[in-house]
VEXDO-84024 format. One record per atom (N, C-alpha, C, O): z, y, x. Coordinates in pm, whole numbers, plus 50000, padded with zeros to 5 digits. Layout:
<recs>
REC    c3    c2    c1
REC     Z     Y     X
...
</recs>
This chain:
<recs>
REC    c3    c2    c1
REC 38427 89039 52235
REC 38555 89000 52242
REC 38561 88861 52252
REC 38485 88792 52185
REC 38656 88802 52340
REC 38654 88647 52330
REC 38709 88574 52223
REC 38797 88624 52153
REC 38660 88448 52201
REC 38705 88384 52087
REC 38864 88380 52070
REC 38918 88402 51962
REC 38930 88350 52179
REC 39079 88351 52178
REC 39135 88485 52115
REC 39219 88486 52025
REC 39079 88601 52172
REC 39138 88722 52135
REC 39111 88747 51968
REC 39191 88797 51889
REC 38990 88703 51942
REC 38944 88734 51793
REC 39036 88641 51711
REC 39086 88690 51610
REC 39064 88510 51744
REC 39166 88444 51683
REC 39311 88497 51652
REC 39377 88491 51548
REC 39340 88553 51784
REC 39477 88620 51784
REC 39482 88739 51670
REC 39571 88750 51585
REC 39385 88813 51684
REC 39384 88926 51588
REC 39392 88884 51433
REC 39473 88925 51350
REC 39295 88796 51417
REC 39322 88738 51264
REC 39442 88681 51228
REC 39485 88686 51112
REC 39506 88622 51331
REC 39639 88546 51301
REC 39744 88673 51284
REC 39817 88673 51184
REC 39752 88775 51375
REC 39843 88887 51344
REC 39789 88951 51205
REC 39870 88960 51113
REC 39670 88991 51186
REC 39656 89046 51045
REC 39688 88944 50922
REC 39737 88988 50818
REC 39663 88829 50935
REC 39715 88743 50840
REC 39880 88739 50833
REC 39943 88721 50729
REC 39928 88755 50943
REC 40095 88745 50936
REC 40145 88882 50885
REC 40250 88884 50820
REC 40073 89006 50910
REC 40108 89137 50842
REC 40080 89131 50710
REC 40154 89194 50635
REC 39969 89056 50652
REC 39946 89052 50501
REC 40060 88983 50429
REC 40111 89027 50326
REC 40104 88854 50502
REC 40203 88781 50455
REC 40336 88860 50438
REC 40407 88857 50338
REC 40360 88936 50557
REC 40491 89001 50541
REC 40500 89125 50446
REC 40602 89163 50388
REC 40366 89187 50438
REC 40361 89283 50325
REC 40406 89224 50180
REC 40496 89270 50110
REC 40327 89117 50151
REC 40345 89028 50024
REC 40477 88999 50001
REC 40529 89029 49893
REC 40554 88931 50114
REC 40670 88899 50093
REC 40779 89026 50056
REC 40868 89015 49971
REC 40757 89133 50126
REC 40836 89251 50105
REC 40816 89307 49960
REC 40913 89352 49898
REC 40690 89304 49905
REC 40671 89351 49767
REC 40728 89262 49677
REC 40783 89306 49576
REC 40722 89128 49703
REC 40784 89029 49606
REC 40925 89048 49610
REC 40981 89038 49500
REC 41014 89079 49735
REC 41144 89115 49722
REC 41171 89218 49647
REC 41269 89212 49573
REC 41086 89336 49650
REC 41122 89453 49578
REC 41132 89420 49437
REC 41235 89442 49372
REC 41005 89356 49377
REC 40999 89295 49249
REC 41111 89216 49197
REC 41156 89240 49085
REC 41160 89120 49274
REC 41263 89052 49247
REC 41399 89128 49227
REC 41479 89094 49140
REC 41419 89226 49307
REC 41531 89320 49286
REC 41521 89392 49149
REC 41621 89404 49078
REC 41401 89439 49115
REC 41392 89518 48993
REC 41412 89407 48863
REC 41478 89431 48762
REC 41352 89300 48887
REC 41363 89194 48780
REC 41535 89145 48763
REC 41568 89091 48658
REC 41619 89164 48854
REC 41758 89133 48844
REC 41822 89233 48748
REC 41922 89204 48683
REC 41765 89346 48742
REC 41820 89457 48662
REC 41745 89435 48515
REC 41810 89423 48411
REC 41610 89431 48519
REC 41539 89409 48392
REC 41457 89273 48389
REC 41340 89273 48426
REC 41515 89168 48347
REC 41452 89057 48357
REC 41309 89031 48277
REC 41229 88943 48306
REC 41298 89113 48188
REC 41171 89118 48102
REC 41054 89149 48212
REC 40943 89104 48187
REC 41070 89212 48316
REC 40956 89243 48396
REC 40884 89112 48450
REC 40948 89012 48483
REC 40751 89121 48457
REC 40672 88996 48492
REC 40694 88987 48647
REC 40726 89082 48719
REC 40673 88860 48686
REC 40692 88819 48823
REC 40586 88893 48926
REC 40608 88925 49043
REC 40495 88907 48867
REC 40372 88989 48939
REC 40378 89135 48911
REC 40273 89199 48914
REC 40486 89192 48886
REC 40498 89347 48837
REC 40450 89405 48962
REC 40458 89353 49073
REC 40390 89542 48925
REC 40345 89661 49012
REC 40433 89768 48989
REC 40527 89762 48910
REC 40402 89873 49060
REC 40465 89979 49033
REC 40469 90055 48895
REC 40567 90114 48849
REC 40330 90039 48831
REC 40359 90074 48692
REC 40435 90005 48601
REC 40487 90066 48507
REC 40449 89871 48616
REC 40539 89811 48535
REC 40683 89866 48548
REC 40756 89868 48449
REC 40722 89907 48659
REC 40866 89944 48698
REC 40889 90093 48643
REC 40999 90134 48605
REC 40769 90168 48644
REC 40767 90325 48599
REC 40800 90299 48447
REC 40901 90346 48394
REC 40697 90214 48374
REC 40725 90203 48242
REC 40870 90147 48191
REC 40923 90185 48086
REC 40919 90062 48271
REC 41051 90013 48247
REC 41158 90108 48244
REC 41249 90111 48162
REC 41138 90190 48343
REC 41238 90302 48377
REC 41224 90395 48231
REC 41328 90423 48172
REC 41098 90440 48178
REC 41093 90530 48082
REC 41143 90475 47948
REC 41198 90542 47860
REC 41113 90323 47945
REC 41166 90258 47820
REC 41316 90257 47807
REC 41373 90269 47699
REC 41381 90242 47929
REC 41519 90260 47935
REC 41580 90382 47887
REC 41685 90387 47822
REC 41505 90486 47922
REC 41588 90618 47885
REC 41545 90649 47735
REC 41626 90701 47659
REC 41417 90615 47692
REC 41384 90631 47555
REC 41487 90559 47461
REC 41541 90610 47363
REC 41505 90439 47506
REC 41610 90366 47431
REC 41747 90425 47427
REC 41814 90426 47324
REC 41795 90479 47558
REC 41928 90540 47558
REC 41935 90669 47471
REC 42041 90702 47417
REC 41813 90745 47456
REC 41799 90869 47375
REC 41817 90820 47226
REC 41891 90886 47153
REC 41752 90706 47177
REC 41765 90653 47044
REC 41927 90638 47027
REC 41991 90693 46937
REC 41974 90564 47118
REC 42124 90515 47108
REC 42195 90623 47102
REC 42276 90631 47010
REC 42184 90730 47196
REC 42276 90837 47173
REC 42263 90920 47056
REC 42362 90978 47012
REC 42135 90933 46993
REC 42123 90999 46862
REC 42216 90932 46764
REC 42307 90992 46707
REC 42184 90785 46744
REC 42264 90719 46653
REC 42408 90733 46662
REC 42482 90747 46564
REC 42451 90729 46809
REC 42595 90741 46832
REC 42657 90864 46795
REC 42753 90856 46718
REC 42613 90999 46843
REC 42664 91114 46805
REC 42578 91219 46745
REC 42631 91312 46685
REC 42442 91211 46757
REC 42359 91315 46714
REC 42343 91324 46556
REC 42332 91431 46497
REC 42345 91192 46489
REC 42330 91184 46368
REC 42427 91260 46281
REC 42393 91305 46172
REC 42553 91273 46333
REC 42673 91344 46258
REC 42651 91484 46296
REC 42706 91568 46225
REC 42591 91517 46378
REC 42592 91687 46417
REC 42470 91762 46362
REC 42457 91881 46390
REC 42390 91707 46293
REC 42279 91775 46236
REC 42293 91761 46072
REC 42358 91670 46020
REC 42234 91848 46009
REC 42246 91839 45864
REC 42140 91755 45798
REC 42039 91809 45754
REC 42156 91643 45791
REC 42064 91528 45744
REC 42058 91548 45571
REC 42163 91543 45506
REC 41944 91569 45515
REC 41960 91556 45368
REC 41975 91421 45335
REC 41938 91328 45407
REC 42044 91405 45197
REC 42083 91289 45132
REC 41955 91202 45111
REC 41966 91083 45140
REC 41851 91240 45070
REC 41738 91192 45056
REC 41646 91202 45187
REC 41622 91315 45230
REC 41596 91097 45249
REC 41543 91103 45381
REC 41382 91054 45367
REC 41323 90976 45441
REC 41331 91124 45249
REC 41173 91081 45246
REC 41095 91187 45333
REC 41147 91275 45401
REC 40975 91165 45321
REC 40881 91240 45407
REC 40879 91400 45363
REC 40880 91491 45446
REC 40877 91418 45243
REC 40880 91563 45180
REC 41004 91625 45213
REC 41013 91737 45265
REC 41105 91546 45179
REC 41253 91618 45215
REC 41278 91656 45358
REC 41341 91758 45385
REC 41223 91564 45462
REC 41251 91602 45588
REC 41140 91716 45637
REC 41166 91801 45722
REC 41040 91705 45584
REC 40950 91838 45607
REC 41002 91958 45564
REC 40979 92060 45629
REC 41084 91962 45441
REC 41140 92086 45389
REC 41256 92114 45475
REC 41278 92231 45508
REC 41338 92011 45515
REC 41461 92034 45596
REC 41431 92082 45741
REC 41514 92147 45805
REC 41309 92048 45791
REC 41261 92105 45922
REC 41388 92074 46040
REC 41424 92159 46122
REC 41440 91950 46032
REC 41548 91938 46143
REC 41508 91941 46259
REC 41606 91948 46334
REC 41391 91940 46325
REC 41340 91954 46443
REC 41351 92090 46493
REC 41359 92110 46614
REC 41351 92203 46394
REC 41367 92334 46425
REC 41516 92395 46410
REC 41541 92514 46428
REC 41605 92302 46376
REC 41750 92341 46363
REC 41821 92358 46477
REC 41807 92281 46572
REC 41905 92463 46481
REC 41980 92496 46610
REC 42057 92377 46660
REC 42061 92345 46779
REC 42122 92311 46557
REC 42206 92199 46579
REC 42127 92081 46663
REC 42175 92030 46765
REC 42015 92051 46612
REC 41922 91956 46664
REC 41899 91983 46808
REC 41915 91894 46892
REC 41862 92107 46840
REC 41829 92152 46971
REC 41938 92138 47062
REC 41917 92098 47177
REC 42075 92172 47015
REC 42188 92132 47087
REC 42212 91983 47117
REC 42272 91951 47219
REC 42171 91900 47038
REC 42192 91774 47040
REC 42092 91722 47173
REC 42130 91649 47265
REC 41958 91778 47155
REC 41842 91726 47246
REC 41896 91782 47388
REC 41879 91710 47487
REC 41957 91902 47401
REC 41982 91942 47541
REC 42110 91855 47588
REC 42120 91817 47704
REC 42200 91826 47496
REC 42308 91743 47557
REC 42256 91615 47598
REC 42299 91570 47704
REC 42157 91540 47523
REC 42111 91427 47571
REC 42055 91441 47701
REC 42094 91373 47796
REC 41961 91530 47710
REC 41884 91557 47849
REC 41967 91585 47960
REC 41941 91534 48069
REC 42065 91662 47944
REC 42162 91693 48050
REC 42233 91595 48128
REC 42284 91615 48238
REC 42231 91466 48049
REC 42280 91354 48123
REC 42182 91266 48205
REC 42212 91158 48255
REC 42058 91329 48212
REC 41936 91269 48281
REC 41926 91335 48423
REC 41907 91456 48441
REC 41942 91227 48536
REC 41922 91302 48658
REC 41869 91194 48749
REC 41940 91107 48800
REC 41729 91206 48767
REC 41657 91098 48857
REC 41643 91150 48973
REC 41601 91264 48995
REC 41682 91061 49064
REC 41689 91101 49213
REC 41702 90966 49300
REC 41704 90856 49245
REC 41710 90980 49438
REC 41704 90866 49524
REC 41856 90805 49495
REC 41964 90862 49504
REC 41830 90689 49463
REC 41939 90575 49425
REC 42024 90515 49538
REC 41962 90451 49623
REC 42159 90527 49549
REC 42219 90450 49646
REC 42263 90294 49626
REC 42329 90224 49702
REC 42208 90262 49506
REC 42253 90137 49459
REC 42180 90019 49513
REC 42058 90031 49523
REC 42234 89907 49551
REC 42175 89799 49588
REC 42155 89702 49467
REC 42210 89728 49361
REC 42081 89595 49480
REC 42044 89508 49357
REC 42175 89464 49276
REC 42181 89479 49154
REC 42275 89411 49350
REC 42404 89368 49291
REC 42478 89484 49226
REC 42535 89474 49118
REC 42474 89601 49303
REC 42536 89717 49246
REC 42467 89745 49109
REC 42539 89760 49010
REC 42351 89752 49099
REC 42269 89797 48968
REC 42295 89684 48867
REC 42307 89717 48749
REC 42304 89554 48901
REC 42338 89468 48790
REC 42488 89477 48739
REC 42516 89463 48620
REC 42575 89499 48829
REC 42717 89515 48816
REC 42715 89640 48706
REC 42765 89625 48594
REC 42655 89765 48746
REC 42676 89886 48664
REC 42619 89843 48524
REC 42685 89868 48424
REC 42497 89779 48514
REC 42451 89748 48382
REC 42533 89672 48287
REC 42540 89689 48165
REC 42595 89586 48359
REC 42697 89489 48286
REC 42845 89539 48259
REC 42917 89483 48176
REC 42884 89640 48327
REC 43011 89686 48317
REC 43050 89742 48179
REC 42969 89803 48109
REC 43177 89721 48143
REC 43222 89751 48006
REC 43225 89888 47981
REC 43224 89922 47863
REC 43228 89983 48079
REC 43236 90129 48073
REC 43092 90174 48057
REC 43072 90292 48027
REC 42978 90081 48077
REC 42837 90142 48071
REC 42787 90140 47955
REC 42678 90197 47943
REC 42847 90078 47836
REC 42781 90070 47708
REC 42880 90047 47597
REC 42995 90011 47624
REC 42845 90066 47484
REC 42933 90033 47358
REC 42854 89967 47281
REC 42750 89917 47325
REC 42892 89957 47149
REC 42797 89885 47040
REC 42675 89949 47021
REC 42587 89879 46972
REC 42646 90079 47051
REC 42504 90132 47030
REC 42418 90078 47137
REC 42309 90028 47109
REC 42467 90086 47270
REC 42364 90060 47374
REC 42447 90127 47507
REC 42563 90167 47512
REC 42355 90122 47599
REC 42384 90196 47729
REC 42414 90355 47713
REC 42364 90418 47620
REC 42483 90407 47793
REC 42501 90556 47793
REC 42375 90614 47853
REC 42301 90541 47919
REC 42349 90742 47832
REC 42236 90800 47879
REC 42255 90822 48046
REC 42157 90832 48120
REC 42396 90829 48097
REC 42409 90837 48226
REC 42395 90725 48305
REC 42358 90732 48423
REC 42426 90611 48244
REC 42408 90479 48315
REC 42259 90440 48306
REC 42206 90381 48400
REC 42189 90471 48194
REC 42029 90438 48201
REC 41960 90549 48292
REC 41843 90530 48323
REC 42016 90647 48330
REC 41957 90742 48413
REC 41966 90687 48572
REC 41879 90703 48657
REC 42089 90621 48587
REC 42111 90577 48710
REC 42029 90450 48736
REC 41979 90428 48846
REC 42016 90364 48630
REC 41936 90256 48631
REC 41791 90278 48646
REC 41730 90197 48717
REC 41726 90377 48590
REC 41600 90424 48588
REC 41577 90493 48737
REC 41464 90493 48785
REC 41673 90546 48800
REC 41643 90598 48933
REC 41643 90495 49025
REC 41574 90510 49126
REC 41716 90375 49008
REC 41684 90259 49078
REC 41574 90194 49075
REC 41532 90143 49180
REC 41500 90181 48947
REC 41385 90114 48917
REC 41270 90210 48987
REC 41174 90159 49044
REC 41283 90330 48981
REC 41160 90421 49034
REC 41178 90414 49183
REC 41078 90430 49253
REC 41302 90391 49242
REC 41294 90391 49386
REC 41222 90252 49431
REC 41151 90242 49532
REC 41248 90158 49351
REC 41165 90041 49396
REC 41013 90051 49360
REC 40929 89993 49429
REC 40975 90129 49244
REC 40838 90144 49233
REC 40777 90232 49339
REC 40658 90217 49368
REC 40857 90332 49405
REC 40806 90417 49499
REC 40763 90328 49635
REC 40671 90364 49708
REC 40838 90217 49657
REC 40825 90111 49773
REC 40670 90051 49746
REC 40591 90029 49837
REC 40644 90031 49619
REC 40510 89975 49569
REC 40405 90052 49576
REC 40293 90002 49578
REC 40424 90179 49579
REC 40305 90287 49562
REC 40258 90309 49707
REC 40324 90375 49788
REC 40143 90252 49733
REC 40065 90289 49862
REC 40020 90432 49878
REC 40007 90478 49992
REC 39995 90507 49772
REC 39942 90630 49762
REC 40050 90742 49756
REC 40016 90860 49745
REC 40186 90702 49764
REC 40291 90804 49765
REC 40356 90801 49889
REC 40392 90695 49941
REC 40376 90930 49949
REC 40438 90949 50067
REC 40576 91032 50062
REC 40663 91016 50149
REC 40588 91116 49960
REC 40727 91212 49968
REC 40789 91153 49830
REC 40738 91168 49719
REC 40902 91089 49855
REC 40987 91033 49740
REC 41045 91135 49655
REC 41045 91115 49534
REC 41099 91254 49706
REC 41149 91358 49619
REC 41025 91417 49519
REC 41045 91447 49402
REC 40917 91426 49573
REC 40790 91486 49481
REC 40769 91367 49375
REC 40756 91389 49254
REC 40768 91250 49427
REC 40746 91145 49324
REC 40856 91130 49223
REC 40823 91132 49104
REC 40970 91118 49252
REC 41091 91130 49155
REC 41094 91240 49072
REC 41139 91234 48958
REC 41044 91352 49128
REC 41041 91483 49045
REC 40954 91464 48949
REC 40998 91495 48839
REC 40816 91413 48951
REC 40730 91411 48875
REC 40775 91307 48758
REC 40762 91332 48638
REC 40828 91192 48807
REC 40886 91089 48709
REC 41004 91158 48616
REC 41006 91134 48495
REC 41085 91229 48666
REC 41187 91284 48606
REC 41123 91383 48480
REC 41164 91387 48364
REC 41028 91448 48531
REC 40971 91541 48416
REC 40900 91464 48304
REC 40909 91502 48188
REC 40827 91352 48340
REC 40776 91275 48232
REC 40884 91210 48152
REC 40869 91190 48032
REC 41003 91173 48221
REC 41098 91105 48135
REC 41162 91204 48035
REC 41197 91169 47922
REC 41172 91311 48076
REC 41233 91430 47988
REC 41148 91462 47883
REC 41195 91495 47774
REC 41007 91455 47905
REC 40937 91472 47791
REC 40926 91359 47698
REC 40905 91374 47577
REC 40940 91247 47757
REC 40928 91128 47649
REC 41057 91126 47585
REC 41058 91098 47465
REC 41170 91152 47645
REC 41305 91158 47554
REC 41301 91263 47448
REC 41347 91246 47335
REC 41244 91374 47491
REC 41234 91494 47395
REC 41152 91448 47277
REC 41193 91472 47163
REC 41041 91384 47296
REC 40930 91331 47199
REC 41016 91256 47112
REC 41032 91283 46992
REC 41074 91155 47179
REC 41160 91037 47090
REC 41266 91086 47004
REC 41293 91031 46898
REC 41340 91212 47056
REC 41445 91279 46959
REC 41373 91340 46845
REC 41423 91335 46733
REC 41265 91393 46866
REC 41204 91475 46767
REC 41141 91373 46665
REC 41143 91402 46546
REC 41084 91255 46706
REC 41047 91162 46599
REC 41176 91116 46527
REC 41163 91074 46412
REC 41297 91121 46583
REC 41405 91050 46505
REC 41434 91128 46382
REC 41479 91070 46284
REC 41407 91277 46379
REC 41436 91358 46270
REC 41310 91386 46192
REC 41321 91461 46095
REC 41186 91334 46222
REC 41057 91360 46147
REC 41006 91226 46072
REC 40937 91236 45971
REC 41039 91112 46118
REC 40995 90984 46061
REC 41093 90945 45989
REC 41202 90928 46045
REC 41082 90923 45861
REC 41175 90884 45767
REC 41263 90734 45814
REC 41386 90718 45814
REC 41167 90644 45849
REC 41230 90512 45886
REC 41318 90522 46006
REC 41421 90456 46012
REC 41278 90609 46108
REC 41362 90604 46221
REC 41500 90688 46199
REC 41607 90661 46254
REC 41481 90789 46113
REC 41613 90857 46078
REC 41705 90779 45988
REC 41828 90790 45987
REC 41628 90694 45908
REC 41709 90620 45814
REC 41791 90518 45903
REC 41912 90502 45888
REC 41712 90448 45999
REC 41765 90348 46083
REC 41881 90393 46169
REC 41971 90315 46199
REC 41879 90504 46203
REC 41971 90590 46297
REC 42110 90587 46222
REC 42215 90551 46275
REC 42098 90625 46108
REC 42206 90675 45995
REC 42260 90535 45978
REC 42380 90516 45992
REC 42190 90449 45952
REC 42241 90307 45914
REC 42316 90253 46021
REC 42424 90197 46001
REC 42261 90268 46146
REC 42333 90224 46267
REC 42466 90283 46277
REC 42566 90211 46279
REC 42474 90420 46283
REC 42596 90492 46280
REC 42677 90430 46178
REC 42775 90363 46209
REC 42646 90447 46069
REC 42755 90394 45956
REC 42790 90267 45974
REC 42908 90248 45948
REC 42717 90153 46017
REC 42755 90022 46035
REC 42864 90012 46162
REC 42960 89934 46165
REC 42834 90094 46253
REC 42925 90095 46390
REC 43068 90151 46345
REC 43176 90101 46377
REC 43051 90257 46270
REC 43177 90332 46213
REC 43245 90253 46132
REC 43367 90270 46132
REC 43191 90152 46045
REC 43261 90065 45963
REC 43308 89933 46028
REC 43351 89842 45958
REC 43299 89921 46181
REC 43337 89799 46247
REC 43245 89678 46229
REC 43285 89563 46248
REC 43110 89711 46187
REC 43015 89615 46178
REC 42916 89604 46302
REC 42917 89688 46391
REC 42840 89506 46302
REC 42729 89495 46418
REC 42640 89621 46386
REC 42628 89661 46270
REC 42578 89682 46493
REC 42487 89787 46471
REC 42352 89734 46411
REC 42275 89813 46355
REC 42326 89615 46420
REC 42207 89564 46369
REC 42242 89458 46241
REC 42332 89375 46257
REC 42174 89464 46128
REC 42209 89368 46024
REC 42162 89238 46068
REC 42072 89229 46151
REC 42220 89131 46015
REC 42164 89003 46041
REC 42034 88972 45989
REC 42005 89006 45874
REC 41945 88903 46068
REC 41820 88892 46014
REC 41820 88817 45875
REC 41913 88738 45858
REC 41740 88829 45786
REC 41737 88759 45652
REC 41688 88616 45667
REC 41592 88589 45739
REC 41758 88525 45598
REC 41718 88374 45614
REC 41574 88353 45546
REC 41545 88407 45439
REC 41496 88279 45611
REC 41371 88241 45573
REC 41376 88162 45439
REC 41450 88065 45424
REC 41290 88210 45342
REC 41288 88148 45204
REC 41249 87999 45219
REC 41181 87965 45316
REC 41290 87910 45127
REC 41237 87782 45145
REC 41091 87765 45119
REC 41032 87840 45041
REC 41026 87658 45187
REC 40889 87633 45177
REC 40849 87597 45040
REC 40929 87536 44968
REC 40721 87632 44993
REC 40677 87596 44879
REC 40540 87548 44892
REC 40484 87579 44998
REC 40469 87476 44803
REC 40345 87427 44808
REC 40355 87273 44817
REC 40462 87213 44808
REC 40244 87218 44833
REC 40230 87066 44832
REC 40290 87006 44952
REC 40327 86889 44947
REC 40301 87064 45040
REC 40372 86986 45168
REC 40510 86990 45144
REC 40571 86887 45174
REC 40585 87097 45090
REC 40715 87095 45059
REC 40750 86992 44946
REC 40841 86909 44954
REC 40666 87007 44840
REC 40689 86924 44739
REC 40688 86762 44772
REC 40767 86688 44714
REC 40600 86716 44863
REC 40578 86604 44909
REC 40689 86557 45002
REC 40716 86437 45006
REC 40751 86640 45074
REC 40870 86609 45135
REC 40987 86586 45043
REC 41061 86489 45053
REC 40997 86668 44964
REC 41122 86651 44846
REC 41100 86523 44781
REC 41197 86453 44750
REC 40962 86481 44753
REC 40963 86348 44683
REC 40993 86239 44772
REC 41039 86134 44727
REC 40970 86257 44912
REC 41000 86143 45004
REC 41161 86150 45015
REC 41223 86044 45023
REC 41221 86258 45015
REC 41355 86246 45015
REC 41422 86190 44916
REC 41527 86128 44931
REC 41353 86212 44788
REC 41418 86173 44663
REC 41407 86023 44671
REC 41503 85956 44632
REC 41292 85961 44722
REC 41259 85817 44728
REC 41359 85751 44819
REC 41405 85638 44798
REC 41392 85833 44928
REC 41480 85757 45016
REC 41606 85758 44969
REC 41669 85655 44997
REC 41673 85849 44900
REC 41808 85843 44828
REC 41798 85745 44725
REC 41899 85681 44698
REC 41689 85723 44663
REC 41675 85609 44561
REC 41712 85481 44624
REC 41804 85408 44586
REC 41624 85456 44735
REC 41644 85333 44800
REC 41777 85307 44863
REC 41816 85191 44872
REC 41848 85404 44907
REC 41978 85393 44956
REC 42080 85356 44852
REC 42171 85275 44873
REC 42057 85433 44720
REC 42140 85396 44605
REC 42105 85250 44560
REC 42197 85179 44520
REC 41988 85203 44562
REC 41958 85059 44521
REC 42008 84967 44619
REC 42047 84859 44574
REC 42016 84986 44750
REC 42078 84895 44833
REC 42235 84885 44821
REC 42292 84780 44854
REC 42306 85000 44772
REC 42441 84989 44762
REC 42473 84913 44628
REC 42580 84854 44613
REC 42372 84918 44528
REC 42406 84869 44402
REC 42433 84718 44398
REC 42414 84650 44500
REC 42473 84668 44294
REC 42515 84532 44280
REC 42370 84442 44292
REC 42368 84345 44368
REC 42277 84472 44230
REC 42146 84405 44226
REC 42098 84410 44378
REC 42061 84307 44434
REC 42101 84524 44438
REC 42062 84534 44577
REC 42127 84420 44664
REC 42067 84337 44733
REC 42275 84436 44645
REC 42342 84335 44734
REC 42289 84193 44699
REC 42266 84112 44789
REC 42270 84166 44577
REC 42234 84021 44514
REC 42092 83993 44601
REC 42070 83887 44660
REC 42005 84100 44598
REC 41878 84043 44666
REC 41887 84026 44795
REC 41813 83943 44847
REC 41978 84102 44875
REC 42017 84095 45016
REC 42058 83954 45033
REC 42006 83882 45118
REC 42147 83915 44955
REC 42219 83779 44974
REC 42111 83680 44945
REC 42109 83579 45015
REC 42027 83693 44856
REC 41907 83584 44846
REC 41821 83575 44959
REC 41779 83465 44996
REC 41791 83682 45018
REC 41706 83696 45137
REC 41788 83604 45259
REC 41728 83516 45320
REC 41922 83634 45282
REC 41976 83583 45380
REC 41994 83427 45338
REC 41995 83346 45430
REC 42005 83388 45230
REC 42017 83248 45196
REC 41871 83182 45221
REC 41861 83077 45286
REC 41771 83240 45172
REC 41640 83181 45202
REC 41607 83170 45370
REC 41539 83085 45428
REC 41678 83284 45426
REC 41649 83270 45569
REC 41720 83141 45623
REC 41664 83070 45706
REC 41854 83109 45570
REC 41940 83009 45613
REC 41867 82879 45605
REC 41865 82799 45699
REC 41794 82857 45469
REC 41718 82740 45454
REC 41594 82718 45544
REC 41558 82609 45588
REC 41538 82831 45565
REC 41420 82827 45663
REC 41471 82762 45787
REC 41419 82663 45838
REC 41577 82823 45834
REC 41617 82771 45949
REC 41663 82619 45955
REC 41635 82541 46047
REC 41733 82590 45850
REC 41767 82443 45850
REC 41656 82351 45847
REC 41662 82243 45906
REC 41543 82392 45775
REC 41412 82324 45782
REC 41331 82310 45901
REC 41270 82206 45928
REC 41331 82423 45977
REC 41232 82442 46076
REC 41313 82457 46206
REC 41259 82405 46303
REC 41427 82515 46229
REC 41494 82532 46337
REC 41571 82425 46403
REC 41596 82427 46523
REC 41610 82328 46319
REC 41693 82198 46350
REC 41567 82106 46402
REC 41571 82042 46507
REC 41467 82108 46322
REC 41345 82007 46365
REC 41304 82056 46490
REC 41258 81966 46560
REC 41305 82166 46544
REC 41251 82212 46679
REC 41358 82165 46781
REC 41324 82125 46892
REC 41493 82171 46741
REC 41581 82135 46832
REC 41580 81975 46852
REC 41645 81923 46942
REC 41505 81902 46762
REC 41512 81742 46787
REC 41372 81722 46858
REC 41337 81610 46896
REC 41306 81816 46872
REC 41160 81785 46952
REC 41063 81829 46852
REC 41099 81849 46736
REC 40940 81847 46892
REC 40818 81867 46819
REC 40788 81754 46724
REC 40780 81639 46767
REC 40771 81784 46587
REC 40721 81685 46502
REC 40588 81716 46431
REC 40542 81830 46432
REC 40536 81631 46379
REC 40417 81651 46304
REC 40431 81734 46164
REC 40544 81772 46132
REC 40326 81762 46084
REC 40354 81821 45962
REC 40428 81748 45868
REC 40484 81808 45777
REC 40439 81600 45879
REC 40519 81546 45777
REC 40658 81513 45852
REC 40736 81427 45810
REC 40678 81583 45955
REC 40827 81537 46014
REC 40829 81421 46109
REC 40934 81376 46155
REC 40704 81371 46139
REC 40686 81273 46256
REC 40650 81325 46388
REC 40583 81425 46409
REC 40710 81232 46492
REC 40678 81295 46621
REC 40540 81266 46651
REC 40484 81164 46610
REC 40481 81359 46726
REC 40326 81324 46766
REC 40315 81201 46845
REC 40411 81166 46914
REC 40204 81128 46843
REC 40163 81014 46913
REC 40192 81013 47058
REC 40145 81110 47116
REC 40251 80935 47127
REC 40261 80934 47278
REC 40136 80930 47336
REC 40038 80878 47283
REC 40137 80993 47460
REC 40005 80991 47548
REC 40000 80858 47629
REC 39898 80835 47694
REC 40104 80766 47632
REC 40103 80651 47700
REC 40027 80545 47633
REC 40018 80434 47684
</recs>
């Protein structure tokens, strides 16, 4: 092969690699417009996990929105009480799970990037609890469609999306089962439901941090006290008198030295230095 042909092949290969990298970067940028938490160097796995997280969160939100009021939750939600109640085996709970899963449909998404962003931010897409399962399903389909474009080992989009949907459904089912078996999760769901029903924010305000203690805090408090004392002293009559004395002293110093300099340099006894003539 001639050197020119070899250089041409290398140039074409480099251009193809650059085009592939630019295309992958564009796909990731479209996904990050919907899920800004994705890293800039995200791969297909990042997008797949983001889609699953989106629907797991939607399952939790839907349970707090409607499911918590449809199952016989015991008054005391301790671990022993939940084990005896066996909410996961209750017919009402199974109905809740099936209702949530019926809203999930993963398929080829017709959405463009700006359409997905508009759907995520639309008023009809969410309430105080969060996104509806239907909207979360549409956004997950969009993310998985972008993930498929980043998968070099996938050829059939329908088969790929079918596997992802099966995994998502299992994740959501497991999430809902945990909601009625783990005391803290069930308690949190009930509190969220009660707060929204009362017109409050679904999440309580974070507690204010306690004031610092210890030597550093004490030293700052002492410095603050000293600063306040100094201000009080300056405002007092004695302070004003002291400031007046300082101003008088500065005036006398100017009378003694400043005017002397205006008349010319003089010696230590007020005499002019001897002339060089």
